[in-house]
Each structure stands twice: as structure tokens, then as C-alpha cells.
C-alpha positions, 0 to 999 in steps of 0.5 A: 534501555529506556526510550528518550522522549521526543523533547530530549532527542530534538533538544540541541541546546546546551544544558546551561541554556534554560529557555524558561529563564532566558525568555521570561522577560520577553514580550510576545508580539512586541513589534507586531503592530508596527510590522502590520503597519509596514514600519521598517525596523532597523538596528543601528550600530551603537557608534551610529546610534549615539550620534542621533538623539531620536528617530526624527534626527535619523530620518532627517539625516537619511532624507538629506542623503537622498537629496544629495544623491539627486544633485547632478555631478560635474559633466564628463567631457568626452574626448574625441577619438582620432 
């Protein structure tokens, strides 16, 4: 009986998934520079993304949300216990 190579034993992918084909358009380190710079990448859902024309619009909207959280709400009155 022929021994299987280590690649054949550890390969859990289905035969129809050819990694050479799937990864041929990939770019290694595409976001590495942004990551080193401390940029946070966030993937927006398609329905949300279509509402914003560019990254400035997203940032402006998030800044507005942050400002709105700083607005004090109405003061709650305490009811004196008898």
C-alpha cells in the first residue's frame, strides 16, 4: 500500500476548490501599510454602503452620532418616598 504524502493527508478542502485558481487574483499585503498606520478597516453591509458616496460621508455621519451621544437628555425627577 502506497503512503500518502503529508499534503494529501492534511488537505481538507473539497477537490473542486483549487487554491491556485481561487487565489490567483489576490494581492499579498494589500492592506498592510494601512494596518501598520493604525487604520481600522470596517466592512459596511451593502444597504448601508449605498447610502454613503465616500469615506468622508461615513466619517461625518459617525462624528454626528458621537456628538449626539454627548447631548444631555431630560433630567429625571426623583419621587420622594414617604
